[in-house]
Structure formats: C-alpha cells, structure tokens
MOPAC internal coordinates of N, CA, C and O (Angstrom, degrees):
PM7 1SCF
backbone

  N    0.0000 0     0.00 0     0.00 0    0    0    0
  C    1.4426 1     0.00 0     0.00 0    1    0    0
  C    1.5267 1   108.04 1     0.00 0    2    1    0
  O    1.2310 1   121.43 1   -36.29 1    3    2    1
  N    1.3387 1   114.88 1   143.71 1    3    2    1
  C    1.4654 1   120.64 1   174.07 1    5    3    2
  C    1.5192 1   109.28 1   -93.67 1    6    5    3
  O    1.2310 1   121.28 1   -40.67 1    7    6    5
  N    1.3224 1   115.15 1   139.33 1    7    6    5
  C    1.4559 1   120.76 1  -178.39 1    9    7    6
  C    1.5252 1   108.41 1  -133.33 1   10    9    7
  O    1.2310 1   120.85 1   -47.50 1   11   10    9
  N    1.3387 1   115.97 1   132.50 1   11   10    9
  C    1.4575 1   121.43 1   174.28 1   13   11   10
  C    1.5218 1   107.80 1   -96.81 1   14   13   11
  O    1.2310 1   121.34 1   -52.67 1   15   14   13
  N    1.3112 1   115.05 1   127.33 1   15   14   13
  C    1.4573 1   121.37 1   176.91 1   17   15   14
  C    1.5262 1   107.46 1  -115.32 1   18   17   15
  O    1.2310 1   120.86 1   -60.07 1   19   18   17
  N    1.3176 1   115.95 1   119.93 1   19   18   17
  C    1.4659 1   121.34 1   176.44 1   21   19   18
  C    1.5170 1   107.51 1  -113.41 1   22   21   19
  O    1.2310 1   120.89 1   -37.15 1   23   22   21
  N    1.3289 1   115.90 1   142.85 1   23   22   21
  C    1.4634 1   118.67 1  -178.48 1   25   23   22
  C    1.5119 1   111.64 1  -141.30 1   26   25   23
  O    1.2310 1   122.55 1   -20.93 1   27   26   25
  N    1.3243 1   112.72 1   159.07 1   27   26   25
  C    1.4577 1   121.93 1   172.40 1   29   27   26
  C    1.5241 1   106.47 1  -136.29 1   30   29   27
  O    1.2310 1   120.81 1   -53.48 1   31   30   29
  N    1.3242 1   116.05 1   126.52 1   31   30   29
  C    1.4588 1   120.72 1  -179.65 1   33   31   30
  C    1.5312 1   108.70 1   -75.63 1   34   33   31
  O    1.2310 1   120.85 1   -44.85 1   35   34   33
  N    1.3273 1   115.98 1   135.15 1   35   34   33
  C    1.4575 1   119.50 1   173.84 1   37   35   34
  C    1.5293 1   108.19 1   -58.48 1   38   37   35
  O    1.2310 1   119.83 1   -46.80 1   39   38   37
  N    1.3355 1   117.93 1   133.20 1   39   38   37
  C    1.4732 1   120.13 1  -176.04 1   41   39   38
  C    1.5276 1   114.38 1   -52.30 1   42   41   39
  O    1.2310 1   120.34 1   140.40 1   43   42   41
  N    1.3280 1   116.96 1   -39.60 1   43   42   41
  C    1.4677 1   119.20 1  -178.29 1   45   43   42
  C    1.5300 1   112.88 1   -78.96 1   46   45   43
  O    1.2310 1   119.95 1   176.30 1   47   46   45
  N    1.3295 1   117.70 1    -3.70 1   47   46   45
  C    1.4661 1   122.39 1   179.96 1   49   47   46
  C    1.5298 1   112.50 1  -113.73 1   50   49   47
  O    1.2310 1   120.54 1  -175.89 1   51   50   49
  N    1.3414 1   116.58 1     4.11 1   51   50   49
  C    1.4650 1   120.73 1  -173.74 1   53   51   50
  C    1.5338 1   112.34 1   -56.23 1   54   53   51
  O    1.2310 1   119.83 1   129.64 1   55   54   53
  N    1.3097 1   117.93 1   -50.36 1   55   54   53
  C    1.4576 1   120.37 1  -177.05 1   57   55   54
  C    1.5311 1   111.35 1   -68.61 1   58   57   55
  O    1.2310 1   120.05 1   146.21 1   59   58   57
  N    1.3280 1   117.51 1   -33.79 1   59   58   57
  C    1.4687 1   120.69 1   175.63 1   61   59   58
  C    1.5276 1   110.29 1   -63.63 1   62   61   59
  O    1.2310 1   120.49 1   135.40 1   63   62   61
  N    1.3409 1   116.68 1   -44.60 1   63   62   61
  C    1.4625 1   120.94 1   179.25 1   65   63   62
  C    1.5208 1   110.91 1   -64.73 1   66   65   63
  O    1.2310 1   120.27 1   137.21 1   67   66   65
  N    1.3304 1   117.09 1   -42.79 1   67   66   65
  C    1.4697 1   120.72 1   177.81 1   69   67   66
  C    1.5270 1   110.40 1   -60.19 1   70   69   67
  O    1.2310 1   120.34 1   135.79 1   71   70   69
  N    1.3140 1   116.95 1   -44.21 1   71   70   69
  C    1.4675 1   120.64 1  -179.50 1   73   71   70
  C    1.5248 1   110.75 1   -64.11 1   74   73   71
  O    1.2310 1   120.30 1   134.69 1   75   74   73
  N    1.3241 1   117.03 1   -45.31 1   75   74   73
  C    1.4646 1   120.90 1  -178.50 1   77   75   74
  C    1.5251 1   111.05 1   -63.80 1   78   77   75
  O    1.2310 1   120.39 1   130.69 1   79   78   77
  N    1.3264 1   116.86 1   -49.31 1   79   78   77
  C    1.4630 1   119.86 1  -177.28 1   81   79   78
  C    1.5262 1   111.36 1   -71.33 1   82   81   79
  O    1.2310 1   120.32 1   138.62 1   83   82   81
  N    1.3259 1   116.99 1   -41.38 1   83   82   81
  C    1.4578 1   121.42 1  -176.11 1   85   83   82
  C    1.5161 1   113.96 1   -63.61 1   86   85   83
  O    1.2310 1   120.08 1   154.50 1   87   86   85
  N    1.3157 1   117.45 1   -25.50 1   87   86   85
  C    1.4613 1   121.47 1  -178.60 1   89   87   86
  C    1.5201 1   113.33 1   -93.94 1   90   89   87
  O    1.2310 1   120.37 1   178.68 1   91   90   89
  N    1.3419 1   116.90 1    -1.32 1   91   90   89
  C    1.4562 1   119.58 1  -177.91 1   93   91   90
  C    1.5293 1   111.00 1   -73.56 1   94   93   91
  O    1.2310 1   121.25 1   -40.09 1   95   94   93
  N    1.3205 1   115.21 1   139.91 1   95   94   93
  C    1.4618 1   122.10 1   171.52 1   97   95   94
  C    1.5324 1   107.96 1   -89.54 1   98   97   95
  O    1.2310 1   119.71 1   -12.91 1   99   98   97
  N    1.3250 1   118.15 1   167.09 1   99   98   97
  C    1.4716 1   118.74 1   173.82 1  101   99   98
  C    1.5305 1   112.28 1   -56.43 1  102  101   99
  O    1.2310 1   120.32 1   145.75 1  103  102  101
  N    1.3151 1   116.99 1   -34.25 1  103  102  101
  C    1.4631 1   120.58 1   178.52 1  105  103  102
  C    1.5316 1   111.08 1   -68.77 1  106  105  103
  O    1.2310 1   120.63 1   139.95 1  107  106  105
  N    1.3346 1   116.39 1   -40.05 1  107  106  105
  C    1.4688 1   120.32 1   175.82 1  109  107  106
  C    1.5182 1   110.44 1   -61.69 1  110  109  107
  O    1.2310 1   120.97 1   137.42 1  111  110  109
  N    1.3301 1   115.75 1   -42.58 1  111  110  109
  C    1.4577 1   121.29 1  -179.27 1  113  111  110
  C    1.5264 1   110.37 1   -61.81 1  114  113  111
  O    1.2310 1   120.23 1   134.96 1  115  114  113
  N    1.3339 1   117.17 1   -45.04 1  115  114  113
  C    1.4634 1   121.24 1   179.06 1  117  115  114
  C    1.5278 1   110.84 1   -62.67 1  118  117  115
  O    1.2310 1   120.36 1   138.39 1  119  118  117
  N    1.3220 1   116.92 1   -41.61 1  119  118  117
  C    1.4621 1   120.40 1   178.55 1  121  119  118
  C    1.5262 1   110.94 1   -65.56 1  122  121  119
  O    1.2310 1   120.44 1   142.14 1  123  122  121
  N    1.3304 1   116.76 1   -37.86 1  123  122  121
  C    1.4622 1   121.74 1   178.72 1  125  123  122
  C    1.5280 1   110.70 1   -63.33 1  126  125  123
  O    1.2310 1   120.41 1   137.15 1  127  126  125
  N    1.3263 1   116.83 1   -42.85 1  127  126  125
  C    1.4679 1   121.21 1   178.79 1  129  127  126
  C    1.5197 1   111.76 1   -64.75 1  130  129  127
  O    1.2310 1   120.27 1   143.49 1  131  130  129
  N    1.3046 1   117.09 1   -36.51 1  131  130  129
  C    1.4578 1   121.41 1  -175.95 1  133  131  130
  C    1.5162 1   110.85 1    90.15 1  134  133  131
  O    1.2310 1   120.92 1    -9.21 1  135  134  133
  N    1.3102 1   115.85 1   170.79 1  135  134  133
  C    1.4650 1   121.35 1  -175.42 1  137  135  134
  C    1.5209 1   113.38 1   -70.76 1  138  137  135
  O    1.2310 1   119.97 1   155.20 1  139  138  137
  N    1.3198 1   117.66 1   -24.80 1  139  138  137
  C    1.4631 1   121.00 1  -171.89 1  141  139  138
  C    1.5191 1   114.40 1  -102.18 1  142  141  139
  O    1.2310 1   119.61 1  -170.63 1  143  142  141
  N    1.3274 1   118.35 1     9.37 1  143  142  141
  C    1.4670 1   121.82 1   179.16 1  145  143  142
  C    1.5233 1   108.41 1  -126.05 1  146  145  143
  O    1.2310 1   120.88 1   -54.72 1  147  146  145
  N    1.3353 1   115.93 1   125.28 1  147  146  145
  C    1.4633 1   121.58 1   177.91 1  149  147  146
  C    1.5214 1   108.68 1  -111.03 1  150  149  147
  O    1.2310 1   120.41 1   -54.00 1  151  150  149
  N    1.3181 1   116.82 1   126.00 1  151  150  149
  C    1.4615 1   121.77 1   178.16 1  153  151  150
  C    1.5227 1   109.45 1   -77.17 1  154  153  151
  O    1.2310 1   120.40 1   -56.89 1  155  154  153
  N    1.3348 1   116.84 1   123.11 1  155  154  153
  C    1.4558 1   122.35 1   175.55 1  157  155  154
  C    1.5272 1   109.54 1   -89.41 1  158  157  155
  O    1.2310 1   120.71 1   135.90 1  159  158  157
  N    1.3307 1   116.25 1   -44.10 1  159  158  157
  C    1.4617 1   121.75 1   178.17 1  161  159  158
  C    1.5081 1   110.01 1  -171.96 1  162  161  159
  O    1.2310 1   121.38 1   -24.37 1  163  162  161
  N    1.3410 1   114.96 1   155.63 1  163  162  161
  C    1.4669 1   119.61 1  -178.26 1  165  163  162
  C    1.5237 1   107.46 1  -146.19 1  166  165  163
  O    1.2310 1   121.00 1   -42.43 1  167  166  165
  N    1.3385 1   115.70 1   137.57 1  167  166  165
  C    1.4609 1   122.10 1  -178.05 1  169  167  166
  C    1.5182 1   108.91 1  -131.87 1  170  169  167
  O    1.2310 1   121.30 1   -40.22 1  171  170  169
  N    1.3347 1   115.12 1   139.78 1  171  170  169
  C    1.4594 1   121.95 1  -174.07 1  173  171  170
  C    1.5255 1   110.99 1  -122.03 1  174  173  171
  O    1.2310 1   120.62 1   -38.72 1  175  174  173
  N    1.3219 1   116.41 1   141.28 1  175  174  173
  C    1.4638 1   123.13 1   165.68 1  177  175  174
  C    1.5262 1   104.54 1  -113.76 1  178  177  175
  O    1.2310 1   121.26 1   -89.32 1  179  178  177
  N    1.3300 1   115.19 1    90.68 1  179  178  177
  C    1.4665 1   119.56 1  -174.63 1  181  179  178
  C    1.5187 1   112.38 1   -62.82 1  182  181  179
  O    1.2310 1   120.33 1   143.91 1  183  182  181
  N    1.3324 1   116.97 1   -36.09 1  183  182  181
  C    1.4685 1   119.57 1  -179.04 1  185  183  182
  C    1.5274 1   111.41 1   -62.25 1  186  185  183
  O    1.2310 1   120.78 1   138.19 1  187  186  185
  N    1.3191 1   116.12 1   -41.81 1  187  186  185
  C    1.4641 1   120.37 1  -179.13 1  189  187  186
  C    1.5258 1   112.87 1   -85.75 1  190  189  187
  O    1.2310 1   120.31 1   162.27 1  191  190  189
  N    1.3343 1   117.02 1   -17.73 1  191  190  189
  C    1.4567 1   120.12 1  -176.42 1  193  191  190
  C    1.5161 1   112.03 1    73.62 1  194  193  191
  O    1.2310 1   121.08 1  -147.19 1  195  194  193
  N    1.3426 1   115.53 1    32.81 1  195  194  193
  C    1.4620 1   120.78 1  -179.45 1  197  195  194
  C    1.5244 1   109.53 1  -125.50 1  198  197  195
  O    1.2310 1   121.30 1   -11.10 1  199  198  197
  N    1.3120 1   115.12 1   168.90 1  199  198  197
  C    1.4534 1   119.23 1   177.05 1  201  199  198
  C    1.5067 1   111.76 1  -174.03 1  202  201  199
  O    1.2310 1   121.95 1    -6.90 1  203  202  201
  N    1.3338 1   113.87 1   173.10 1  203  202  201
  C    1.4565 1   121.95 1   179.50 1  205  203  202
  C    1.5187 1   108.51 1  -142.67 1  206  205  203
  O    1.2310 1   120.98 1   -39.79 1  207  206  205
  N    1.3052 1   115.73 1   140.21 1  207  206  205
  C    1.4611 1   121.69 1   174.57 1  209  207  206
  C    1.5190 1   108.51 1  -130.73 1  210  209  207
  O    1.2310 1   121.23 1   -31.29 1  211  210  209
  N    1.3190 1   115.25 1   148.71 1  211  210  209
  C    1.4586 1   121.47 1   168.42 1  213  211  210
  C    1.5207 1   105.65 1  -112.03 1  214  213  211
  O    1.2310 1   121.11 1   -53.63 1  215  214  213
  N    1.3171 1   115.48 1   126.37 1  215  214  213
  C    1.4529 1   121.02 1   178.02 1  217  215  214
  C    1.5233 1   108.83 1  -125.68 1  218  217  215
  O    1.2310 1   121.66 1   -20.13 1  219  218  217
  N    1.3175 1   114.43 1   159.87 1  219  218  217
  C    1.4596 1   120.56 1   176.48 1  221  219  218
  C    1.5153 1   108.18 1  -119.91 1  222  221  219
  O    1.2310 1   121.20 1   -45.72 1  223  222  221
  N    1.3314 1   115.30 1   134.28 1  223  222  221
  C    1.4557 1   120.42 1   179.58 1  225  223  222
  C    1.5198 1   109.46 1  -160.59 1  226  225  223
  O    1.2310 1   120.81 1   -33.08 1  227  226  225
  N    1.2954 1   116.05 1   146.92 1  227  226  225
  C    1.4661 1   120.46 1   173.99 1  229  227  226
  C    1.5244 1   110.67 1   -80.85 1  230  229  227
  O    1.2310 1   120.95 1   170.80 1  231  230  229
  N    1.3300 1   115.79 1    -9.20 1  231  230  229
  C    1.4649 1   120.29 1  -172.81 1  233  231  230
  C    1.5207 1   110.84 1  -133.09 1  234  233  231
  O    1.2310 1   120.35 1   -61.55 1  235  234  233
  N    1.3206 1   116.93 1   118.45 1  235  234  233
  C    1.4620 1   119.78 1   174.88 1  237  235  234
  C    1.5277 1   109.88 1   -66.34 1  238  237  235
  O    1.2310 1   120.52 1   152.91 1  239  238  237
  N    1.3277 1   116.61 1   -27.09 1  239  238  237
  C    1.4587 1   119.79 1   176.58 1  241  239  238
  C    1.5319 1   111.16 1   -61.63 1  242  241  239
  O    1.2310 1   120.34 1   142.13 1  243  242  241
  N    1.3298 1   116.95 1   -37.87 1  243  242  241
  C    1.4712 1   120.62 1   178.23 1  245  243  242
  C    1.5232 1   110.94 1   -65.48 1  246  245  243
  O    1.2310 1   120.61 1   142.97 1  247  246  245
  N    1.3350 1   116.43 1   -37.03 1  247  246  245
  C    1.4651 1   120.39 1   177.91 1  249  247  246
  C    1.5297 1   109.33 1   -65.83 1  250  249  247
  O    1.2310 1   120.17 1   134.27 1  251  250  249
  N    1.3153 1   117.28 1   -45.73 1  251  250  249
  C    1.4642 1   120.28 1   177.54 1  253  251  250
  C    1.5312 1   111.34 1   -61.58 1  254  253  251
  O    1.2310 1   120.28 1   143.04 1  255  254  253
  N    1.3207 1   117.08 1   -36.96 1  255  254  253
  C    1.4597 1   120.85 1   178.16 1  257  255  254
  C    1.5238 1   110.51 1   -62.57 1  258  257  255
  O    1.2310 1   120.01 1   138.75 1  259  258  257
  N    1.3309 1   117.59 1   -41.25 1  259  258  257
  C    1.4653 1   121.55 1   177.26 1  261  259  258
  C    1.5274 1   110.82 1   -63.56 1  262  261  259
  O    1.2310 1   120.57 1   131.62 1  263  262  261
  N    1.3263 1   116.52 1   -48.38 1  263  262  261
  C    1.4658 1   120.38 1  -177.38 1  265  263  262
  C    1.5288 1   111.28 1   -65.32 1  266  265  263
  O    1.2310 1   120.40 1   149.76 1  267  266  265
  N    1.3160 1   116.85 1   -30.24 1  267  266  265
  C    1.4633 1   119.97 1   177.46 1  269  267  266
  C    1.5289 1   111.22 1   -56.83 1  270  269  267
  O    1.2310 1   120.24 1   147.59 1  271  270  269
  N    1.3334 1   117.15 1   -32.41 1  271  270  269
  C    1.4649 1   120.59 1   179.09 1  273  271  270
  C    1.5251 1   112.14 1   -57.65 1  274  273  271
  O    1.2310 1   120.56 1   151.51 1  275  274  273
  N    1.3374 1   116.54 1   -28.49 1  275  274  273
  C    1.4629 1   122.22 1  -176.37 1  277  275  274
  C    1.5227 1   112.86 1  -105.09 1  278  277  275
  O    1.2310 1   119.96 1  -178.61 1  279  278  277
  N    1.3145 1   117.68 1     1.39 1  279  278  277
  C    1.4639 1   122.06 1  -175.08 1  281  279  278
  C    1.5242 1   114.80 1   -54.24 1  282  281  279
  O    1.2310 1   118.51 1   144.98 1  283  282  281
  N    1.3298 1   120.45 1   -35.02 1  283  282  281
  C    1.4672 1   118.58 1   178.57 1  285  283  282
  C    1.5296 1   114.05 1   -66.79 1  286  285  283
  O    1.2310 1   120.54 1   164.02 1  287  286  285
  N    1.3450 1   116.57 1   -15.98 1  287  286  285
  C    1.4617 1   119.75 1  -174.08 1  289  287  286
  C    1.5242 1   115.09 1  -116.01 1  290  289  287
  O    1.2310 1   119.96 1   164.63 1  291  290  289
  N    1.3419 1   117.67 1   -15.37 1  291  290  289
  C    1.4645 1   119.55 1  -173.73 1  293  291  290
  C    1.5160 1   112.33 1  -135.51 1  294  293  291
  O    1.2310 1   121.95 1   -23.90 1  295  294  293
  N    1.3215 1   113.88 1   156.10 1  295  294  293
  C    1.4652 1   122.18 1   164.41 1  297  295  294
  C    1.5187 1   104.94 1  -104.97 1  298  297  295
  O    1.2310 1   120.06 1   -44.81 1  299  298  297
  N    1.3242 1   117.50 1   135.19 1  299  298  297
  C    1.4630 1   119.65 1  -174.27 1  301  299  298
  C    1.5199 1   112.45 1  -134.84 1  302  301  299
  O    1.2310 1   122.11 1   -20.30 1  303  302  301
  N    1.3258 1   113.56 1   159.70 1  303  302  301
  C    1.4586 1   122.61 1   174.38 1  305  303  302
  C    1.5199 1   107.39 1  -128.76 1  306  305  303
  O    1.2310 1   120.46 1   -47.26 1  307  306  305
  N    1.3187 1   116.73 1   132.74 1  307  306  305
  C    1.4548 1   122.41 1  -179.14 1  309  307  306
  C    1.5258 1   107.82 1  -117.66 1  310  309  307
  O    1.2310 1   120.80 1   -58.64 1  311  310  309
  N    1.3464 1   116.08 1   121.36 1  311  310  309
  C    1.4567 1   121.40 1  -173.43 1  313  311  310
  C    1.5270 1   110.81 1  -133.62 1  314  313  311
  O    1.2310 1   119.32 1   -58.36 1  315  314  313
  N    1.3438 1   118.90 1   121.64 1  315  314  313
  C    1.4649 1   119.37 1   173.11 1  317  315  314
  C    1.5328 1   109.44 1   -63.86 1  318  317  315
  O    1.2310 1   120.58 1   -40.74 1  319  318  317
  N    1.3294 1   116.49 1   139.26 1  319  318  317
  C    1.4591 1   121.52 1  -179.47 1  321  319  318
  C    1.5255 1   109.67 1  -135.80 1  322  321  319
  O    1.2310 1   121.07 1   -12.38 1  323  322  321
  N    1.3377 1   115.57 1   167.62 1  323  322  321
  C    1.4597 1   122.59 1  -179.96 1  325  323  322
  C    1.5211 1   110.17 1  -120.51 1  326  325  323
  O    1.2310 1   120.68 1   -31.22 1  327  326  325
  N    1.3362 1   116.30 1   148.78 1  327  326  325
  C    1.4546 1   119.02 1   170.27 1  329  327  326
  C    1.5320 1   108.38 1   -82.00 1  330  329  327
  O    1.2310 1   120.43 1    -7.83 1  331  330  329
  N    1.3352 1   116.78 1   172.17 1  331  330  329
  C    1.4653 1   121.18 1  -176.43 1  333  331  330
  C    1.5242 1   112.41 1   -57.69 1  334  333  331
  O    1.2310 1   120.54 1   134.18 1  335  334  333
  N    1.3178 1   116.57 1   -45.82 1  335  334  333
  C    1.4665 1   120.72 1  -176.40 1  337  335  334
  C    1.5239 1   111.41 1   -60.06 1  338  337  335
  O    1.2310 1   120.31 1   134.14 1  339  338  337
  N    1.3067 1   117.01 1   -45.86 1  339  338  337
  C    1.4622 1   121.38 1  -179.47 1  341  339  338
  C    1.5245 1   111.36 1   -68.02 1  342  341  339
  O    1.2310 1   120.34 1   137.77 1  343  342  341
  N    1.3208 1   116.96 1   -42.23 1  343  342  341
  C    1.4698 1   120.46 1   178.58 1  345  343  342
  C    1.5272 1   110.65 1   -61.77 1  346  345  343
  O    1.2310 1   120.40 1   135.43 1  347  346  345
  N    1.3319 1   116.85 1   -44.57 1  347  346  345
  C    1.4705 1   119.78 1   179.46 1  349  347  346
  C    1.5238 1   111.86 1   -63.62 1  350  349  347
  O    1.2310 1   120.23 1   139.83 1  351  350  349
  N    1.3295 1   117.16 1   -40.17 1  351  350  349
  C    1.4648 1   120.45 1   179.56 1  353  351  350
  C    1.5266 1   110.69 1   -62.14 1  354  353  351
  O    1.2310 1   120.16 1   136.83 1  355  354  353
  N    1.3142 1   117.30 1   -43.17 1  355  354  353
  C    1.4666 1   121.47 1   177.99 1  357  355  354
  C    1.5202 1   110.17 1   -62.47 1  358  357  355
  O    1.2310 1   120.72 1   131.60 1  359  358  357
  N    1.3236 1   116.23 1   -48.40 1  359  358  357
  C    1.4646 1   120.18 1  -178.55 1  361  359  358
  C    1.5230 1   112.38 1   -63.27 1  362  361  359
  O    1.2310 1   120.07 1   137.70 1  363  362  361
  N    1.3185 1   117.47 1   -42.30 1  363  362  361
  C    1.4712 1   120.31 1   178.36 1  365  363  362
  C    1.5127 1   110.76 1   -61.44 1  366  365  363
  O    1.2310 1   120.09 1   137.22 1  367  366  365
  N    1.3316 1   117.43 1   -42.78 1  367  366  365
  C    1.4581 1   120.80 1   179.10 1  369  367  366
  C    1.5132 1   111.24 1   -64.29 1  370  369  367
  O    1.2310 1   119.87 1   136.23 1  371  370  369
  N    1.3057 1   117.85 1   -43.77 1  371  370  369
  C    1.4685 1   121.39 1  -176.59 1  373  371  370
  C    1.5265 1   112.60 1   -73.20 1  374  373  371
  O    1.2310 1   120.67 1   150.66 1  375  374  373
  N    1.3196 1   116.33 1   -29.34 1  375  374  373
  C    1.4522 1   119.85 1  -176.42 1  377  375  374
  C    1.5265 1   113.21 1   -93.28 1  378  377  375
  O    1.2310 1   120.45 1   178.65 1  379  378  377
  N    1.3354 1   116.74 1    -1.35 1  379  378  377
  C    1.4675 1   120.55 1  -178.54 1  381  379  378
  C    1.5154 1   111.09 1   -74.21 1  382  381  379
  O    1.2310 1   120.10 1   180.00 1  383  382  381

C-alpha cells in the first residue's frame, strides 16, 4: 500500500529536527524507516518546516512506528493513497 505522510515541525523543535535529519546517513535513514517501510520519495519545505513523503508498506502499523520516531518534533498526517494506474482501474470498474 502507498501512504502519504505530511508533517509540520513544531516551531520550538525546528532546529532540533533540522539537526537530527541533517546529520542522518543513508544507513541511518533506512534504520529509521524500519524493515517494513520503503521510501518512494520525500519533499521538504525547509522555510515552513513542513514536508511530504510517499512510502510503501504492507502495514500501516509499520508506517506509524516510523513516524513515532519523530513524534516529539512533528505533527503528522498519514493518508493511504493510490497511484494513477490503480486509481484509473477503480474508476473504470465503478463507472462501467
């Protein structure tokens, strides 16, 4: 399943979050995600302290486990999403 994760860093935690994320290696990032979450893409608005990631996981619990790592610094929203192919297939079936 694809999941969109959007976040906003708490204003008083912005520099802490920047320091933590900015010093991560690719290996740290993989460990942070865990074995059951694959990062598809991630985009940051550093000025606003917000961002969005698309991850893939068979388990929403694994996604929540990853986001829990950042809970002291961010407010987040986790939303299941579809890619174009899947969305079109659903719509074609329903509209037939």
